N, C-alpha and C positions, 0 to 999 in steps of 0.2 A: 504494499499499499504506499502510496506517496501522498504526503501531506504538504508538499512544498508550496503549491499555489492555493491551498485551502484557506489560509488564515491571514490574508492581507487585511481583511475587515472581519468583523464579527460574523461567524457563519450562522445561517439559519439552523433551526432545530433539525430540519430534514437533512441538510448537508452534514451536520455533525452526527446524526444517526447513521447515515451512510458510512461516514468515516469509522465510527465505532464498530459497526458491523464488519468492516474490513480488517480490523485489528486481530490478528491471530496469535499474538504472543504478548507477554507483559512488556517487552522491549518496544514493540510498536506502539502500545498504548502509552508508555512513557514518553516516546517521541511526540505523540499527538498532544499529550498533556503539556509538554515543554513548548510546543508550537502555540497552543492556546494561551500559554502564560505570556507570550509575546504580544498578544492582542490586548490592548489596554482596557477594553470594554468587556472582556470575557471574564466570567466568574470561574472559580476553580473547577476542574473537570469533574471531580467527585461530587460537587454540589450540583453541577448540570445533569449528571447521570441520575442523581437522586430526584431531582425535579422532573426529569423525563419519565422516571418511573412512577412517581406520584400522579403525573398527569396522564399516565397510561399510553405514553408515546413509544415506549420500549417494553419488551416483554420482561417478566420477572426473571426468566432464565438468562437473557442477555444481560440485564442489569447485575444479577448475581455474579455472572462470569466476570464482567468488567470490574465491579467493585472488588472482588476477590483478587483479580490480577493487579489492581492498583494496590491494594493493601500488601499482598504477599510479594509482588514485584519490587516494591520499595524495600521490603525487609531483606531481600536477596541482593539488592544493588549496593 
């Protein structure tokens, strides 16, 4: 997955969801999180995933995988 052109501006929820679905490893998710941090208007990825889950824009399974990768991926790094 490439996120190079994704985050010049704040991405829409749909764009972010597509990018999240494309992340297949904790490393890819960490790179996406770092790219989001470069966008001044973006909230932290963890908060964004939680909001998407509460608003039922992502499945519980996807959110669980992403949040787990964010949590355990940081612990391994």
